[in-house]
N, C-alpha and C positions, 0 to 999 in steps of 0.2 A: 682497327679499332685501335693502332697503336697511336695513334692523334684523337681520340676520341676518351672525351670526361666519364666512357663505365669502364667500371672491371672488365675483367676477359672471363667470356664464357669459361665455363666450365670450374671456377675458382669458388671456394665454397668455404663456409669452416666448419666443426665439429656440432656450432649451436644451431645457426643459423644459413642458406644459401644466398648468395650476395654476388652472385656470377648477372654482370650490364646491370646491373647499379652504378650511383650516381657513391664516391664518396660520400654527399651528404644522405642519400638513402640507406647507405649499407650501415653508412654508424645508428641511426633511427631504429632501424629492423634488429639491429647485436643489442642496443637499449630496452626496446619493445622488451626482447626474448628473455633479455635477463631476472627482468623488475618479476615478467611473471611469469616465467619459469623455473627459473632457479631460484631466488630469490623465496620462494615460497619452499622450496623442495631441500631435501639432503642436496649438500654438495661434496661429502666424502660418507661413504658405510662402509665400515669397519667389524667383521665378523672376525674371531677366535676364540676358540674351547667352549665349542654351546653358545657364546654371549656373541650382541651383536650393537653398532654405537652409530649413531648418527649424527652428523657434525655441516649444520645449517650456516647459512654466506656469512650471518649477521655474528656469528661464534668466533670467526676472522678473520671481520670484516673486509671479506673479502669485495674486491667492485672490479668491473668492467672497463678497462680503458675503451668505449666505442672507436671513438677515433683513432686512436693508433693501430686497431686493430683492421678498420676501414680501411688507411692507410693503407698497413700491411699487401691485404689483398690488390687496393690499385697497381701497386709496386708489379706485381707479379707481371711475367709477361713485359715487359719494359725495362729490364736492367741492362745499361750500361754498357755490357758485353754483349758483341751483337749473337756472339755464340750461344751464349749463357741464353739469353733473349729470345734467341728462337726457338733453342730445347724446353721454355719455360713454355712458351706457345702451343708449341708444338701437344707438348703434354696437358696442356689443356682444355683442348679438343677431343685428344686420344679418349682417352683415364680421367681425366679433373687433376687437379691441387686444392689438394684442403692445405689449408692454413692453421696455425694455434694462432685462439687467441689471444690479447692482450689482460693478463689478470695482477693485480697484484693484493696483498693484502698483509693483515700487520702478524708479520713470525712469530713476537711475543704471544700475543695470545693461539696462534696455531699451535706453537709449543707446549703453551701452559695446559691447554685440550689434549694434548695427544699423550701427555704427561701422566693425566686425567684416566684416561683408555685403558694405558699402561698400569698403573695402579688396579686396576678393576681387572685385565684381561684374564690375570691369572693367579697364582699363589707363590709366594714368598716359600723359598725355602727353613725349615724349623725343628731344629735339635727335637726328640725327645729329650721330655726332663720327665724330674720326680716333684709331687706335687707333697705338700703333711698338712694332713688337718688333723689335729692333735696329737695321737701318734699314730695314725696313718696313712704307707704310703700310697698313691697310687701313678703309674705312669702315664702319662701323659704321651700319646702316640706320633713319631714322627711326621712330618710333612714334608710330601717331595715340590718343590722349587717347578715350576710350569710359568713359565713368560716369555716372551716374546721379547724380543732384540729391539731395543729398545730405537740405538740409529739404523735398523733395518726400519723400523715403523717410519721414523722421522723422514727418512727417503726416501719410503714408496706413498707419503701422503703430503710428498714437496708441491710447490707453484707449479716447479717443472710436470709433474704428474698432471694435476692437473688439468692442463693446457691440451693432454692430450685425451682425457677422458672426462666426460663428466655427467652426471655423476659420478665420479671413482670408486668403484669397489675396491675394495683392501683385503684380502683373503692372509692373516696373520696364523704364523706355527711358530708352536711355542717350544721354547731351547730345557731341557729338560736336567733339574739339578737335586744332586742328591747328596743330604743332611750328613752331617759329621758322624753324629750319636742318635745310632736306633735305639726304640724299647729293648729288640733284642739286648743290645749288650748291657741294658742297665734289669734285668730281668732282674740278678741278684741282690739288688733292692729293694730293701722289704720291710726296712723294722727302723725305727729313730732309734740310736745306741749313743747322743746324748745330747746336749746343746750347754753354751755359755752364753752370759749374757752381762754388757757394762751395760752403765749408766753415761750419759754425755747434756751438756749444758746447753740445751737445745736454741735456745737466743743466738749461743754464736756461731749467725747463721752460715759466715766463710768454714765452718771449722765440723759446722754438721756437713754443709752439702758434701767437701772431703770425704768424711766415710761414708756418705751416700755411695760417690763414687766409686770408692775400692771395697766397702762391701758388695757391689753389684758387679765390681771386677773377678771377683773371686763366687758369684751366684750361679749354684747350677750348672758344678763341677764335679763331673764323675773321676774319679783318681784308684786303678786295678792298683791289685796287690803287685808292693812290690814296687809301684812304681814311690818316685821322689817329686814332693810338692816344691816347688818356686811361688813367693809371695812376689817377690818385684817381678815375675815372669809376667807373669798372670794381670797383677792390675798396670806395669808401665811407666813409665816414667810421668814424674808429679809435675806435671810442666799447664801453664795455664789452655795452651792448645787439646786438653785431656778437660777443659772442666775442672781441672781444679781449684782453688782460689787460695789466694793469703789468710793463713792464717796461724797463732802461737805454735813455733814449736822450739828443743832443746838442742842449741848449738854450744857447746862447750859451755854444756853447764846453765848459760842464761836462756829465757823464751825470751826470743826475740821472731817477730814476724818475718815469714816465707810461705811460700810458692806447697800448697797440698798439707800445713799444720792440720793433725788431729787421724793420720793415713795409720800412726803409729796404735793411735787406738785399736786398729781395722785388725794388725801381726798381731797383737798384743793377746786378743779375747781368741782369735784362731789360734794362737800357742795353748790358750786354755783347755779349748773344747778337744786338741788333737791329745793333749794331757789325757785330757778323763775317757775318750775314746781309747786310753791304749796305746798310741800310735808313739810312733820314736822322732824326737825332736832332731835332727839334723845338723844346722849353721842359726844359733841364738842367740840372740845380744842380748846385754841390759841393758836398760840408759845409764845417763851420766847420776840422774838422779829418780827415788820413785815415783812411783805416778799415783795417783790420785783415783785411776778408773779399775786399778785388776791390786793384789796384794803382793807388798816388799818379795821381790824373787818372778817372780811373775808375768813379767811385761817382757817383752822382745820389742826391740827396735828395729828399724832400716831404715833404708838410707838411700837415692838414686845412685846405682853402679857403687857403691860402694861399701852396705853392708844389704841381705840377705836375711828369711828369713824362711827355711826348706823345713819339710819332713816326709818324714816317710812313713806310707801304707804299708805296718810290716802285717798286719791280719790277711786272712787264708783270700778272704775276697775283695769287692771293689767296696769306696766308701763311695758317699754325694754329701756335699755342701752346697748347704743352703744357707743366707741370712737376707736379716728383716729387722729393717731400721723402723720403727713405730714410736713418735712421738719421740723423747730422749734418751732408746735404749737399743742396744744391739747388740742383736743374737741371731751367735750362729751356729747350728743344727751341722750333727755327722748320723750320716744316714748309712744303714748298710745290712747289710742279711746277718739274721735273727740267728744263725751260728756262732757268729761274732762277738752276742752278746754273751758279757762276761760271769758267769754267778757270784762276783765278788764287787764288791759295793768300792769304786777308785773314789779316792777324796786328793786332795790339794791344800799343803801344810808349807809355811815356810820360817823361819825362825830368827830373828836378832841377832848373832852369835857379837859381834862388838859395834860400840859406838865410834867411831871417831869423830873428835871434836875437830871446829873450823879451826885456820890458825889462825892468828891474829896481825894484823897489817896499820902498822900502823903508815901513816902519807901526811904529810906537811901540806898547810894552811895557814898559805899569809894574809888568807880573809879573814881568818877567826881569829881573833883575840890572845896574846899569846901566853898560852900554856892551855888554855882551851881546850877539850875534847870534842868530839863530835862522832857517831855511831855512824856512819853513814849507806851503811850496809850489816848489816845483823850475823849475816855468815847462812851459813845451813850444815847441820851435822851429817855426816856420813854414816853409814853402814858397812857392817859382809853380814850378807843376807844365806844364808842357807837354805833349799828349796825341794820339796819332798814332792813322793807320787807315791797314795799309802791309798795299798789294796786291805780290806775284811771283808771278812767272811760269818755272817749273824752277829753283827756288831763284836767281834774281835780280830785285831789285825793283826793281819796272815805278811806281812810286808809294807819293808817302808826305804823306798828307793830311792837313794841322791841325785837331786836333778845336777841343780849346780850351785859353786857357794860365787856369789858375785859381792863384787866392792862395790859400793857408788862411793863417787866422792863428796867430799865436805867443801862447803863455800868459804870463802873467804870471810874473815869479821876483817871488815876495810871499819877504821878509825882515824879520822882528821885531826892531828894535834895541831894549831893554831898558831903561830908565827909572827901576828901583825902587835901592832902594838896596840 
């Protein structure tokens, strides 16, 4: 048969037998089988976690190169190497030789389909968390992660695997991953201890988005008794890669655009909330100037790698942070155990102990006529401010704790004096 135009006897494919056929006949048989038997039915069947998926040829643009497959079959027993040629011929007549069909598919589409299967094939790991409805606290249990390995899924459903078996049957095992926070760890959390809200200009979209990102970073966080919470550690660097946008920030007393403007409103709102919960501030730094969204002396600035806001949970039980950003209001809730509820009412107050007038700085300006005076910057007063945590019982003040004495710098008043003609 070596000089024949027919495929050696004993050569077949997983699709159809092609032995003793010409390449033209084999090509036609292969293509007919593919169109009538393969295309209408699933080419990949996947089962995992009592779920199943079927993938058709059309979904991944699977095609059979029948000409190449027929030529591949024809080459069996015709190897230029005489020893390999004889070996193949003996194998054809003894046990037969099965060749893999030549398939091609759209790998981008195959990957996309397998990503959907992977997403549906199990469940992601989810930490237990607390939910607040009014003042009622509900603990939502954790979910154990059960997902197959995506790289293994891709390998099991590869084009090479399809060449060996059609339809391809794939059984996926899931990998178990445990959540970091369990319902048992939150069982002490059963009540709302306090909350604090501040308002912002929702029309400033960039600043509003920065507030949302920072608030989400500290949301649903449990702090055990004695633990020190770091704002910077949980919010991370204020960079564009993290989603932060350019918005006004105070740098050296001046409002300038920078990435992350608005994050200090979250740290300041959190500062007020922890004070009302009778927690201990550890590191807290005021801004250069008072801000409009919290009272004088009750702000807490932060800066990447420079200034952090930290506090300690000094209560005997764990506490839990929840944040909410709605319309133009940021609210931070502190949940805890009912035994941590104070019998005393806690309030905050601040007083301006001293007003610091702005220094007057005169600058010559040749563009103004000689002797003319122009106020280029009216400046801003500075303040010395004391802040207090006040505890009252049945309307009577029982203690007044001095928190900080802050100095807000005055901003120079700039006057330009003309020296021109």
